[in-house]
C-alpha positions as CSV (number, residue, x, y, z in Angstrom):
1,M,-36.9,-105.7,63.3
2,T,-39.3,-103.2,64.8
3,T,-42.8,-104.7,65.4
4,A,-46.2,-102.5,65.2
5,H,-46.5,-103.0,68.8
6,D,-43.3,-101.4,69.6
7,S,-44.0,-98.6,67.3
8,A,-47.3,-97.8,68.9
9,E,-45.5,-97.8,72.3
10,R,-42.8,-95.4,71.0
11,L,-45.4,-93.2,69.7
12,R,-47.4,-92.9,72.9
13,A,-44.1,-92.0,74.8
14,L,-43.1,-89.5,72.3
15,L,-46.5,-87.7,72.7
16,T,-45.6,-87.1,76.4
17,R,-42.8,-84.8,75.7
18,I,-42.2,-81.5,74.1
19,P,-39.5,-81.1,71.6
20,D,-37.3,-78.0,70.9
21,D,-38.8,-77.2,67.6
22,L,-40.8,-78.5,64.7
23,H,-38.1,-80.1,63.0
24,D,-37.3,-82.3,66.2
25,A,-40.7,-83.1,66.6
26,T,-41.4,-84.4,63.1
27,R,-37.9,-86.1,63.0
28,S,-38.7,-87.9,66.4
29,L,-42.3,-88.7,65.2
30,V,-40.9,-90.6,61.9
31,I,-38.1,-92.4,64.0
32,A,-40.4,-93.4,66.6
33,A,-43.0,-95.2,64.0
34,G,-40.1,-96.9,62.5
35,S,-40.4,-100.0,60.0
36,G,-43.4,-101.1,61.9
37,C,-45.4,-98.3,60.6
38,P,-43.4,-95.9,58.3
39,L,-44.9,-92.4,58.6
40,N,-44.7,-89.2,56.4
41,V,-45.3,-86.0,57.7
42,F,-46.5,-82.9,55.5
43,R,-46.8,-79.1,56.3
44,R,-48.9,-76.8,54.2
45,D,-47.4,-73.6,53.4
46,D,-50.0,-71.3,52.2
47,L,-51.8,-73.3,49.3
48,E,-49.1,-75.8,49.0
49,W,-48.3,-78.9,50.7
50,T,-44.3,-79.8,51.4
51,V,-42.7,-82.6,53.0
52,A,-41.8,-81.9,56.7
53,D,-40.2,-85.6,57.2
54,G,-40.4,-88.9,55.8
55,D,-39.5,-90.7,52.7
56,V,-41.7,-89.5,49.8
57,A,-41.1,-90.2,46.2
58,E,-43.9,-88.0,44.8
59,L,-46.0,-85.4,46.6
60,D,-49.6,-85.8,45.6
61,Q,-51.0,-82.2,46.4
62,R,-54.6,-83.3,45.2
63,A,-54.8,-86.1,47.8
64,L,-53.4,-84.2,50.6
65,T,-55.8,-81.5,49.9
66,A,-58.7,-83.9,49.9
67,L,-57.6,-85.4,53.1
68,E,-57.6,-81.9,54.7
69,V,-61.4,-81.9,54.3
70,N,-61.6,-85.9,55.4
71,A,-62.0,-87.3,51.8
72,G,-59.7,-89.0,49.0
73,T,-57.6,-91.9,48.7
74,L,-55.3,-91.1,52.2
75,L,-58.4,-91.2,54.4
76,P,-57.8,-95.1,55.5
77,R,-54.2,-94.3,56.3
78,G,-53.7,-90.8,57.3
79,V,-55.3,-87.5,59.0
80,A,-55.0,-83.8,58.7
81,V,-55.2,-81.3,61.3
82,G,-54.8,-77.5,60.6
83,R,-51.6,-77.1,58.2
84,T,-50.2,-80.4,59.4
85,A,-51.1,-84.1,57.8
86,V,-49.7,-87.5,59.0
87,V,-49.9,-90.3,56.6
88,C,-48.6,-93.9,56.8
89,A,-46.7,-95.2,53.9
90,Q,-48.9,-98.5,54.0
91,P,-52.0,-99.5,55.6
92,P,-51.7,-99.0,59.5
93,P,-51.5,-102.0,61.5
94,P,-54.1,-102.7,64.0
95,E,-52.1,-101.6,66.8
96,I,-51.7,-98.1,65.3
97,S,-55.1,-96.8,65.0
98,L,-56.1,-93.4,63.1
99,D,-56.8,-91.9,66.7
100,L,-53.2,-92.3,67.4
101,L,-52.2,-90.8,64.2
102,R,-54.7,-88.1,65.0
103,Q,-53.2,-87.5,68.5
104,A,-49.6,-87.4,66.7
105,C,-50.8,-85.0,64.1
106,V,-52.4,-82.6,66.7
107,W,-49.1,-83.0,68.6
108,V,-47.0,-81.8,65.8
109,E,-49.5,-78.9,64.9
110,L,-49.4,-77.5,68.5
111,I,-45.5,-77.6,68.3
112,A,-45.7,-75.8,64.9
113,R,-48.1,-73.2,66.2
114,E,-45.8,-72.5,69.4
115,G,-43.1,-72.2,67.1
116,V,-45.0,-70.0,64.9
117,A,-46.3,-67.9,68.0
118,A,-42.6,-67.6,69.2
119,D,-41.5,-66.5,65.8
120,E,-44.3,-64.0,65.5
121,I,-43.6,-62.5,68.8
122,A,-39.8,-62.1,67.8
123,S,-41.0,-60.9,64.4
124,L,-43.5,-58.3,65.9
125,D,-40.7,-57.3,67.9
126,D,-38.4,-57.0,65.0
127,E,-41.2,-55.5,62.9
128,A,-41.7,-52.9,65.5
129,D,-38.0,-51.9,65.1
130,V,-38.1,-51.9,61.6
131,M,-41.3,-50.0,61.3
132,R,-39.8,-47.1,63.4
133,T,-36.9,-47.3,61.2
134,V,-39.1,-47.2,58.2
135,A,-41.3,-44.3,59.5
136,Q,-38.2,-42.3,60.3
137,Q,-36.9,-42.8,56.7
138,I,-40.3,-42.2,55.0
139,L,-41.2,-39.2,57.1
140,S,-37.7,-37.7,56.7
141,A,-38.2,-37.4,53.0
142,R,-39.3,-34.1,51.6
143,D,-39.6,-34.0,48.1
144,L,-42.9,-35.9,47.1
145,D,-41.3,-38.2,44.6
146,Q,-38.7,-39.1,47.2
147,V,-41.4,-40.1,49.6
148,L,-43.0,-42.2,47.1
149,L,-39.9,-44.1,46.0
150,A,-39.0,-44.6,49.8
151,I,-42.6,-46.0,50.4
152,T,-42.4,-48.6,47.3
153,N,-39.0,-49.6,48.4
154,H,-39.9,-50.4,52.2
155,T,-43.3,-51.9,51.2
156,L,-41.8,-54.3,48.7
157,R,-39.2,-55.7,51.3
158,M,-41.7,-55.8,54.4
159,S,-44.5,-57.6,52.4
160,E,-42.3,-59.9,50.8
161,S,-43.7,-59.1,47.5
162,D,-42.2,-58.7,44.0
163,I,-43.9,-55.6,43.0
164,C,-45.1,-52.6,44.9
165,G,-47.0,-49.4,43.5
166,V,-48.4,-46.5,44.8
167,F,-51.5,-44.8,42.8
168,L,-52.5,-41.4,43.7
169,R,-56.1,-40.0,42.8
170,D,-56.7,-37.1,40.2
171,G,-60.5,-36.6,40.2
172,D,-62.0,-40.0,39.0
173,L,-58.8,-41.5,38.0
174,L,-55.9,-43.5,39.7
175,H,-52.5,-42.7,38.4
176,M,-49.5,-44.8,39.2
177,R,-47.0,-42.4,40.7
178,S,-44.3,-44.6,41.9
179,C,-43.5,-48.4,41.1
180,T,-40.8,-50.8,42.0
181,G,-40.0,-54.3,40.7
182,H,-41.8,-54.1,37.5
183,R,-40.8,-55.7,34.3
184,V,-43.0,-54.1,31.9
185,I,-42.8,-50.1,31.6
186,D,-46.9,-50.1,31.3
187,T,-47.2,-51.3,35.0
188,A,-45.4,-48.1,35.9
189,R,-47.8,-46.1,33.6
190,L,-51.1,-47.8,34.9
191,T,-54.2,-45.5,35.1
192,M,-57.4,-47.0,36.5
193,R,-61.1,-45.9,36.9
194,R,-63.3,-47.1,40.0
195,G,-63.7,-50.9,39.6
196,Q,-60.8,-51.9,37.4
197,G,-58.4,-54.1,38.9
198,V,-57.4,-54.3,42.4
199,A,-56.8,-50.8,43.0
200,G,-59.8,-49.7,41.2
201,L,-61.8,-52.0,43.6
202,V,-60.2,-50.4,46.5
203,F,-61.3,-46.8,44.6
204,E,-64.9,-48.0,44.4
205,T,-65.2,-49.4,47.9
206,G,-62.8,-47.6,50.0
207,Q,-61.8,-51.0,51.5
208,V,-59.0,-53.5,51.6
209,A,-58.8,-55.7,48.5
210,K,-56.8,-58.8,47.8
211,V,-56.8,-61.7,45.5
212,D,-55.0,-65.0,45.9
213,S,-55.2,-66.2,42.3
214,Y,-55.1,-63.1,40.0
215,L,-56.1,-64.7,36.8
216,Q,-58.8,-67.1,38.1
217,D,-60.5,-64.4,40.6
218,S,-64.0,-63.2,39.6
219,T,-64.3,-60.3,41.9
220,I,-61.8,-58.1,39.9
221,S,-62.4,-56.9,36.3
222,T,-60.5,-58.3,33.4
223,D,-59.0,-55.0,32.1
224,F,-55.3,-55.6,32.8
225,M,-55.4,-59.6,32.7
226,S,-52.8,-59.3,29.8
227,L,-50.4,-57.1,31.7
228,A,-50.7,-59.6,34.7
229,V,-49.7,-62.4,32.4
230,Q,-46.7,-60.3,31.2
231,E,-45.6,-59.5,34.9
232,A,-46.5,-63.4,35.9
233,T,-48.7,-61.9,38.6
234,R,-50.1,-64.6,41.1
235,S,-51.7,-62.5,44.0
236,A,-52.3,-59.1,45.1
237,L,-53.0,-56.8,47.9
238,A,-54.2,-53.2,48.0
239,V,-55.0,-50.8,50.9
240,P,-56.7,-47.2,50.6
241,L,-54.8,-44.2,51.4
242,T,-57.3,-41.7,53.2
243,V,-56.9,-38.4,54.6
244,H,-59.9,-37.0,56.6
245,G,-61.9,-39.9,55.4
246,E,-61.2,-38.9,51.6
247,L,-59.4,-41.4,49.4
248,I,-56.2,-39.9,48.0
249,G,-54.6,-42.9,46.7
250,V,-53.9,-46.8,46.8
251,L,-50.8,-48.8,48.0
252,E,-50.9,-52.1,46.3
253,V,-48.4,-55.1,46.2
254,W,-48.1,-58.1,43.9
255,R,-46.6,-61.5,44.2
256,R,-45.2,-63.8,41.3
257,R,-45.9,-66.9,43.4
258,Y,-48.9,-68.8,44.4
259,S,-49.6,-67.4,48.0
260,S,-52.2,-66.0,50.4
261,F,-51.8,-62.7,52.1
262,T,-52.5,-63.2,55.8
263,D,-53.9,-60.9,58.3
264,R,-50.6,-60.2,59.4
265,D,-49.7,-59.0,55.8
266,V,-52.9,-56.8,55.5
267,R,-52.0,-55.2,59.0
268,R,-48.5,-54.5,58.1
269,L,-49.6,-53.0,54.7
270,I,-52.3,-50.9,56.5
271,S,-49.7,-49.6,58.9
272,L,-47.3,-48.8,56.0
273,A,-50.3,-47.0,54.2
274,D,-50.9,-44.9,57.3
275,L,-47.3,-43.8,57.1
276,A,-47.5,-43.5,53.6
277,T,-50.2,-41.3,53.8
278,I,-48.6,-38.9,56.3
279,A,-45.5,-38.7,54.2
280,I,-47.7,-38.0,50.8
281,E,-49.5,-35.2,52.8
282,N,-46.1,-34.0,54.2
283,G,-44.6,-34.3,50.8
284,R,-47.3,-32.3,49.2
285,L,-47.1,-29.6,51.5
286,Y,-43.5,-29.4,51.2
287,D,-43.8,-29.5,47.5
288,S,-46.5,-26.7,47.8
289,Q,-44.3,-24.5,49.9
290,R,-41.4,-24.9,47.9
291,A,-43.5,-24.0,44.8
292,M,-44.7,-21.0,46.7
293,V,-41.3,-20.1,47.3
294,R,-40.2,-20.4,43.9
295,E,-43.2,-18.5,42.6
296,L,-42.6,-15.8,45.0
297,D,-38.8,-15.4,43.7
298,T,-40.0,-15.5,40.1
299,A,-42.7,-12.9,41.0
300,K,-39.9,-10.7,42.6
301,I,-37.8,-11.1,39.5
302,S,-40.6,-10.4,37.3
303,L,-41.7,-7.5,39.1
304,E,-38.2,-6.0,39.2
305,R,-37.7,-6.5,35.6
306,Q,-41.4,-5.0,34.7
307,F,-40.5,-2.1,36.8
308,A,-37.2,-1.6,34.9
309,L,-39.0,-2.2,31.6
310,L,-42.1,0.3,32.6
311,S,-39.4,2.8,33.5
312,R,-37.5,2.7,30.3
313,S,-40.9,2.5,28.2
314,S,-42.3,5.5,30.0
315,E,-39.3,7.6,29.1
316,L,-39.4,6.3,25.5
317,Q,-43.1,7.0,25.1
318,Q,-42.6,10.6,26.7
319,S,-40.1,11.1,23.8
320,L,-42.4,9.7,21.3
321,L,-45.4,11.9,22.4
322,D,-43.1,15.0,22.2
323,I,-42.7,14.4,18.4
324,V,-46.5,14.2,18.1
325,L,-46.9,17.6,19.9
326,S,-44.0,19.1,18.0
327,N,-46.0,18.7,14.6
328,N,-42.6,17.8,12.8
329,A,-42.1,15.0,10.4
330,I,-43.8,12.4,12.3
331,E,-42.2,9.1,10.7
332,G,-38.5,10.5,10.5
333,S,-38.6,11.6,14.0
334,V,-40.0,8.3,15.3
335,A,-37.6,6.1,13.4
336,R,-34.6,8.2,14.8
337,T,-35.9,8.1,18.2
338,L,-36.4,4.5,18.4
339,G,-33.2,4.0,16.5
340,T,-31.0,6.1,19.0
341,E,-32.9,4.9,22.2
342,L,-32.7,1.3,21.8
343,G,-29.5,1.0,19.3
344,C,-31.6,-0.9,16.7
345,D,-32.5,-0.6,12.8
346,V,-35.8,0.9,12.1
347,V,-38.1,1.1,8.9
348,I,-41.6,2.5,8.7
349,A,-43.4,1.7,5.7
350,S,-46.5,2.8,4.1
351,A,-49.7,1.1,3.2
352,S,-48.4,0.3,-0.2
353,G,-45.2,-0.9,1.1
354,D,-43.0,1.9,0.3
355,V,-40.6,3.2,3.0
356,D,-41.7,6.4,4.6
357,A,-38.6,6.7,6.9
358,L,-35.6,4.5,8.3
359,Y,-32.7,4.6,10.7
360,P,-29.9,4.8,9.8
361,R,-29.8,6.4,6.7
362,A,-27.8,3.8,4.9
363,L,-29.9,0.8,6.2
364,D,-30.9,-1.9,3.6
365,A,-34.5,-1.4,4.1
366,A,-35.4,-4.1,1.6
367,A,-33.9,-6.8,3.4
368,I,-35.7,-6.0,6.7
369,L,-39.1,-5.8,4.7
370,T,-38.3,-9.1,3.0
371,A,-37.4,-10.9,6.2
372,A,-40.4,-9.7,8.0
373,T,-43.1,-9.9,5.4
374,G,-42.1,-13.2,3.8
375,E,-42.9,-14.4,0.1
376,S,-46.5,-12.7,0.3
377,G,-45.0,-9.2,0.9
378,N,-47.9,-8.3,2.6
379,L,-47.8,-6.0,5.7
380,P,-48.5,-7.5,8.9
381,Q,-52.1,-7.3,10.2
382,R,-51.0,-8.0,13.8
383,A,-47.7,-7.6,16.0
384,H,-45.4,-10.2,15.7
385,R,-41.6,-11.2,15.8
386,V,-39.4,-13.0,13.4
387,D,-36.2,-14.7,14.4
388,I,-33.7,-14.0,11.5
389,A,-30.4,-15.2,13.4
390,P,-29.5,-16.5,16.4
391,G,-29.8,-13.6,19.1
392,T,-31.5,-11.4,16.3
393,S,-35.0,-10.6,15.7
394,I,-37.4,-8.4,13.6
395,W,-40.4,-6.9,15.4
396,A,-43.5,-5.6,13.4
397,H,-46.5,-3.7,14.2
398,P,-49.0,-2.4,12.2
399,I,-50.0,1.4,12.0
400,A,-53.7,1.2,12.0
401,A,-56.7,3.5,12.8
402,G,-60.1,2.1,13.1
403,D,-60.4,-0.4,10.2
404,A,-57.7,1.4,8.1
405,Q,-54.4,0.4,8.0
406,Y,-51.8,2.9,7.0
407,G,-48.5,1.1,7.1
408,A,-46.3,-0.7,9.9
409,V,-43.3,0.0,12.1
410,F,-40.3,-2.8,11.9
411,L,-37.3,-2.9,14.4
412,R,-34.4,-5.1,14.1
413,G,-32.2,-5.8,17.0
414,D,-30.9,-7.9,20.0
415,N,-33.2,-10.4,21.7
416,T,-31.6,-9.6,25.1
417,S,-34.1,-6.6,25.4
418,A,-36.9,-8.5,23.6
419,D,-39.7,-7.0,25.8
420,L,-38.8,-3.6,25.2
421,M,-38.2,-4.0,21.7
422,S,-42.1,-5.4,21.4
423,I,-43.1,-2.4,23.4
424,A,-41.2,0.1,21.6
425,C,-42.5,-1.1,18.4
426,S,-46.1,-1.0,19.6
427,Q,-45.5,2.6,21.0
428,G,-43.8,3.7,17.5
429,A,-46.8,2.2,15.7
430,M,-49.1,4.1,18.2
431,V,-47.5,7.6,17.4
432,C,-47.7,6.9,13.6
433,S,-51.5,6.0,14.3
434,L,-52.1,9.0,16.0
435,A,-50.4,11.1,13.3
436,Q,-52.5,9.4,10.7
437,L,-55.8,10.0,12.8
438,Q,-54.7,13.6,13.1
439,A,-54.3,13.8,9.3
440,R,-57.5,11.7,9.0
441,A,-59.4,14.3,11.1
442,A,-58.1,17.3,9.1
443,S,-58.9,15.4,5.8
444,A,-62.4,14.6,7.1
445,A,-62.9,18.3,8.0
446,R,-61.7,19.6,4.7
447,A,-63.7,17.1,2.6
448,E,-66.8,18.1,4.9
449,A,-66.2,21.6,4.0
450,L,-65.5,20.8,0.2
451,D,-69.1,18.8,0.4
452,Q,-70.8,22.3,1.7
453,L,-68.7,24.1,-0.7
454,L,-70.1,22.1,-3.8
455,W,-73.8,22.3,-2.5
456,D,-73.5,25.9,-2.3
457,L,-72.2,26.4,-5.7
458,L,-75.0,24.2,-7.2
459,D,-78.0,24.9,-5.3
460,G,-77.4,27.7,-3.1
461,T,-78.6,31.3,-2.9
462,P,-76.8,34.0,-4.9
463,E,-74.9,35.1,-2.0
464,Q,-74.1,31.5,-0.8
465,R,-72.9,30.9,-4.5
466,S,-70.7,34.1,-4.4
467,A,-69.1,33.2,-1.0
468,A,-68.5,29.7,-2.3
469,R,-66.3,31.0,-5.2
470,T,-64.3,32.9,-2.7
471,R,-63.8,29.9,-0.2
472,T,-62.9,27.7,-3.4
473,H,-59.8,29.9,-4.1
474,Q,-58.9,30.3,-0.4
475,M,-58.9,26.3,-0.2
476,G,-56.9,25.7,-3.6
477,V,-59.8,24.6,-5.7
478,R,-59.6,25.6,-9.4
479,L,-62.8,26.1,-11.1
480,K,-61.3,27.4,-14.4
481,G,-61.9,25.5,-17.5
482,A,-64.7,23.3,-18.8
483,H,-66.3,21.4,-16.3
484,R,-69.8,19.0,-16.1
485,V,-72.0,18.1,-13.3
486,A,-72.7,14.6,-12.7
487,Y,-75.7,13.7,-10.7
488,G,-76.3,10.1,-9.5
489,V,-78.9,8.4,-7.2
490,I,-78.5,5.3,-5.4
491,D,-81.9,3.6,-6.2
492,N,-81.8,0.7,-3.9
493,A,-79.7,1.9,-0.9
494,E,-82.5,1.3,1.8
495,A,-83.7,-1.9,0.2
496,L,-80.2,-3.4,0.1
497,A,-79.6,-2.3,3.8
498,D,-82.9,-4.2,4.9
499,R,-81.7,-7.3,3.1
500,E,-78.2,-7.4,4.4
501,G,-79.3,-6.3,7.8
502,W,-77.1,-3.3,7.9
503,S,-77.8,-0.6,10.8
504,T,-78.0,3.2,9.9
505,S,-74.3,3.7,10.5
506,S,-73.1,0.8,8.1
507,L,-75.4,2.3,5.1
508,D,-73.9,5.7,5.7
509,Q,-70.3,4.0,5.9
510,A,-71.3,2.3,2.7
511,R,-72.3,5.5,1.0
512,R,-68.9,7.4,2.1
513,S,-67.2,4.4,0.5
514,I,-68.8,5.1,-2.8
515,L,-67.9,8.8,-2.7
516,D,-64.2,8.1,-1.5
517,R,-63.8,6.0,-4.7
518,I,-65.3,8.5,-6.8
519,R,-63.0,11.0,-5.3
520,T,-59.8,9.2,-6.1
521,C,-61.1,8.1,-9.7
522,S,-58.4,9.8,-11.9
523,S,-59.3,8.2,-15.1
524,P,-60.3,9.9,-17.3
525,A,-60.3,13.0,-15.0
526,L,-60.0,13.6,-11.2
527,P,-63.2,15.2,-9.8
528,T,-62.7,18.8,-8.8
529,L,-65.3,18.6,-6.2
530,S,-67.5,15.8,-5.0
531,A,-70.3,15.5,-2.3
532,I,-73.2,13.1,-1.1
533,R,-76.4,13.9,0.5
534,G,-78.5,11.0,1.5
535,N,-78.7,9.0,-1.5
536,W,-77.8,11.9,-3.9
537,I,-74.1,11.9,-5.4
538,V,-72.9,15.2,-7.3
539,V,-69.6,15.3,-9.1
540,L,-67.9,18.4,-10.6
541,V,-65.4,17.1,-13.2
542,P,-63.3,18.8,-15.3
543,I,-64.4,17.1,-18.8
544,K,-65.6,18.6,-22.1
545,D,-65.4,15.8,-24.6
546,R,-68.6,13.8,-24.5
547,E,-66.9,10.5,-25.4
548,R,-64.7,11.0,-22.0
549,A,-67.7,12.0,-20.3
550,R,-69.6,8.7,-21.1
551,F,-66.4,6.9,-20.2
552,Q,-66.4,8.7,-16.6
553,L,-70.0,7.7,-16.0
554,D,-69.4,4.0,-16.9
555,K,-66.4,4.3,-14.6
556,Y,-68.5,5.7,-11.6
557,R,-71.1,2.8,-12.1
558,A,-68.2,0.2,-11.8
559,L,-66.9,2.0,-9.0
560,V,-70.3,1.5,-7.0
561,T,-70.4,-2.1,-7.6
562,D,-67.1,-2.3,-5.9
563,V,-68.6,-1.4,-2.7
564,H,-71.3,-3.8,-3.2
565,A,-72.0,-5.7,-6.3
566,D,-75.9,-5.2,-5.8
567,F,-75.8,-1.5,-5.5
568,S,-77.8,0.3,-8.3
569,V,-76.9,3.9,-9.1
570,S,-78.4,5.9,-12.1
571,W,-76.6,8.9,-13.6
572,G,-77.0,11.7,-15.6
573,M,-74.6,14.3,-16.6
574,S,-74.8,18.2,-17.8
575,A,-73.6,20.1,-20.6
576,V,-70.1,21.8,-20.7
577,R,-69.8,25.0,-18.6
578,D,-66.8,27.2,-18.4
579,D,-68.1,29.7,-16.0
580,P,-69.2,28.7,-12.2
581,S,-71.9,31.2,-12.4
582,G,-73.6,28.4,-14.6
583,Y,-73.4,25.6,-12.4
584,P,-76.8,25.9,-11.1
585,T,-77.8,25.5,-14.5
586,A,-75.7,22.6,-15.0
587,F,-77.2,20.8,-11.8
588,D,-80.5,21.3,-13.3
589,E,-79.4,19.8,-16.7
590,A,-77.5,16.7,-14.9
591,R,-81.0,16.0,-13.0
592,T,-82.8,16.2,-16.3
593,A,-80.2,13.8,-17.9
594,H,-80.6,11.5,-14.8
595,A,-84.3,11.6,-15.3
596,A,-83.7,10.3,-19.0
597,A,-81.3,7.7,-17.8
598,R,-83.6,6.3,-15.3
599,R,-86.6,6.2,-18.0
600,L,-84.3,4.9,-21.0
601,G,-82.0,2.5,-18.7
602,T,-78.7,3.9,-20.2
603,V,-75.8,6.7,-19.3
604,S,-77.1,10.0,-20.5
605,L,-75.6,13.3,-21.3
606,Y,-77.8,16.2,-21.4
607,D,-76.3,17.6,-24.5
608,E,-77.2,14.5,-26.3
609,L,-80.6,14.3,-25.2
610,G,-82.2,16.5,-28.1
611,I,-85.8,17.2,-27.7
612,V,-86.2,14.8,-25.2
613,R,-84.6,17.4,-22.8
614,L,-87.9,19.7,-23.8
615,L,-90.2,17.1,-22.2
616,L,-88.1,16.2,-19.2
617,G,-86.9,19.8,-18.3
618,S,-86.4,20.5,-14.4
619,G,-88.0,23.9,-14.5
620,D,-92.0,24.8,-15.0
621,S,-91.5,25.0,-18.7
622,P,-89.3,23.5,-21.3
623,D,-85.7,25.1,-21.6
624,L,-86.6,26.3,-25.4
625,A,-84.1,29.1,-25.3
626,A,-81.1,27.0,-24.2
627,F,-82.2,24.1,-26.9
628,I,-82.1,26.8,-29.7
629,D,-79.2,28.7,-28.8
630,E,-77.2,25.4,-28.5
631,I,-77.6,25.0,-32.4
632,T,-78.1,28.4,-33.6
633,Q,-75.9,30.6,-31.6
634,P,-72.6,29.2,-32.7
635,L,-73.8,29.6,-36.5
636,T,-75.1,33.3,-35.8
637,E,-71.8,34.1,-34.1
638,Y,-69.9,32.8,-36.9
639,D,-71.8,34.5,-39.7
640,Q,-71.8,37.8,-38.1
641,K,-68.1,37.5,-37.4
642,H,-67.1,36.2,-40.8
643,E,-70.0,37.5,-42.7
644,G,-71.0,34.1,-43.6
645,A,-74.3,32.1,-44.4
646,L,-74.0,29.2,-42.2
647,L,-77.5,29.7,-40.8
648,Q,-78.9,30.1,-44.1
649,T,-77.1,27.0,-45.5
650,L,-78.5,25.0,-42.9
651,R,-82.2,26.1,-43.7
652,A,-81.5,25.4,-47.2
653,F,-80.4,21.8,-46.6
654,F,-83.4,20.9,-44.6
655,D,-85.6,22.4,-47.1
656,A,-83.9,20.4,-49.8
657,N,-84.8,17.4,-47.9
658,C,-81.2,16.9,-46.8
659,S,-79.9,16.7,-50.4
660,Q,-76.6,18.5,-50.8
661,K,-77.0,18.7,-54.6
662,A,-80.6,20.3,-54.2
663,A,-79.4,22.7,-51.5
664,A,-76.5,23.8,-53.7
665,E,-78.8,24.4,-56.6
666,R,-81.0,26.5,-54.2
667,L,-78.3,28.6,-53.0
668,Y,-76.3,28.9,-56.1
669,V,-73.0,27.5,-54.7
670,H,-71.0,24.8,-55.8
671,P,-71.4,21.3,-54.1
672,K,-68.1,21.6,-52.6
673,T,-68.9,24.7,-51.2
674,L,-71.8,23.3,-49.3
675,S,-70.1,20.4,-48.4
676,Y,-67.5,22.6,-46.9
677,R,-70.1,24.7,-44.8
678,L,-71.9,21.5,-43.4
679,E,-68.4,20.5,-42.2
680,L,-68.1,23.8,-40.4
681,I,-71.6,23.4,-39.2
682,R,-70.7,20.1,-37.6
683,K,-67.8,21.3,-35.9
684,L,-69.4,24.4,-34.5
685,T,-72.4,22.5,-33.2
686,D,-71.1,19.2,-32.8
687,L,-74.0,17.7,-34.9
688,D,-73.5,15.0,-37.3
689,L,-76.1,15.7,-39.8
690,S,-76.0,12.1,-41.4
691,L,-77.6,11.0,-37.9
692,H,-81.5,11.4,-37.8
693,A,-81.6,12.5,-34.3
694,D,-79.2,15.4,-35.1
695,R,-81.0,16.4,-38.0
696,M,-84.2,16.3,-36.1
697,R,-82.6,18.3,-33.3
698,A,-81.3,21.1,-35.7
699,D,-84.4,21.3,-37.9
700,L,-86.5,21.7,-34.7
701,A,-84.1,24.4,-33.3
702,L,-84.3,26.4,-36.7
703,R,-88.3,26.2,-36.8
704,L,-88.6,27.5,-33.1
705,L,-86.1,30.3,-34.0
706,D,-88.3,31.0,-37.2
707,V,-91.2,31.3,-34.7
708,A,-89.4,33.6,-32.4
709,D,-88.5,35.8,-34.9
710,A,-91.7,36.0,-36.7
711,V,-93.8,37.2,-33.3
712,R,-90.7,39.2,-32.4
713,V,-90.6,37.9,-28.7
714,P,-87.9,39.7,-26.8
715,T,-86.6,36.7,-25.1
716,L,-87.1,33.0,-25.9
717,G,-88.3,32.3,-22.1
718,R,-91.6,34.3,-23.0
719,L,-92.3,32.1,-26.1
720,S,-93.0,29.0,-23.8
721,D,-95.8,31.1,-22.1
């Protein structure tokens, strides 16, 4: 049996020699102590204690950690130095003091450190060889993604970690660009701001950051704790990737075991980060150069294609311009040229949707229009393309000039020359627009000439009126037949323009819009001539019947409100004139009727004004002669031609207080004869003698005629003097 004294002697003798390795040292120490003082030797690996040698049933981590700081229950029978602890299985005998145990513990620690140093030297040699290999592999990679993958794979192996990732900076964010060893896909998609997680801490400080217990460490934010739990992360180490003092990213590793990253781990990761930085910059430069080469190749191909396209479109444009200069049927020529040059189907539609031209002639234009316009059937307001079948499309482009759209051009063809088709469609639309502008300019010039023509007919000198009548014949304007002059005034044009914020040109455009609507108003009659000057509107319209004349003015008033609901225009219309020489008088009558309309607030016809026109006449004195002749002249002419007595009958009717029976007795005729004569008077004068206003007009006309006959005035014009 081994005594305590023997154990002490063997221990002292053992401490004088140097064993081959740590395992030999711990084994020899336990054997030397023997049963006189059974010993257990422990070594700390990072944060955990392990049994180096001895007979231990259960390892007490907490007691060994306390012993390391000279505390706890093991203090009376054990010592700890560095990463080594020597503990007696029972209270040591007096022969084996704690000092002897401490000497033994120091002896084991020194042997362990010698072994670690030797291993580290060998490891450093190996690491240098490995680093050279890694550097060669990393730096030989060209594509940035390949570079990042090589970095993460080699870093994961050399750092003895479980997860490795490379973050690259994008402004104020770090994005995970390459990740190895992760279990959760969200790890490979991480994005961090400054201060978030370990990488975010490096982003914020620019310094190396590490945590030995990820879930308990208070130096990092809690943004990614749930992800750390899913990945079973225990510790992490991150280093910056910098170029010229500027952080471009972060290299980070994680371990799923409890461990502490050593200074050697940090140095190794920094070395790998330096290599990674160079490789990343090289990869970016390579990608940039490769992208530049691709862009140059693409630009070359694009330029060649554009040159060919421009050459072809230039030829097509010249052909289309020749059509404009030839002054032939524009739409048909454009359709034929586009169809033959491009080998496509062509439809040119008007603003109303009607087909103006197509190519080839047997083409089903309705099918193209339906496919291009869809359910609405509206012409396109802008250029667009509709794919109708694999490899086949319809190109559409509006025919527009200014704010007006005159139609659209449609091409149906192969997608292989899509750019040329699009350009050709726009060029065809442009040529059609030029033709429309040409026609529009000619129309505007004609309209301006017709405007001046009407003003000369109504308000010109005798010479101007004579010349105007000649020009109307030359311009194809027919002045034969019954006509009336309508005269309107826009009463609130300036006030409305001020309220709406219109410019002078906007107001003029609104006035022209009113005139355009009047010129195209065909119900009940299309104007022969029309013009506008400032706020004055004059229309020469072929209407004889009063009812149709009133309807015409009502229609004009409605058309004005189509331009703007608040426009207010008052109208007056003259009596019927069959001869253009009477147009100046008709113009005066229309202005008189307009004056009555403004006072009475209704549509006014001159031949319905009665005695009111004597008060509103536009001359220096009332138009008495015209007033008398309008009623009595048809009756006088009838009496002279048929030896009748209509004028006498009308006088007798009024002398009898409008009693047909009494008038018949005065004239010694049968009542039926009187009724027949009164009906004839109505037809000749358009007077309804059952109405008070018409009776008053007729009675006043007869009395004025009697006065004129009594004083024998040669002309009724002097009567008013």
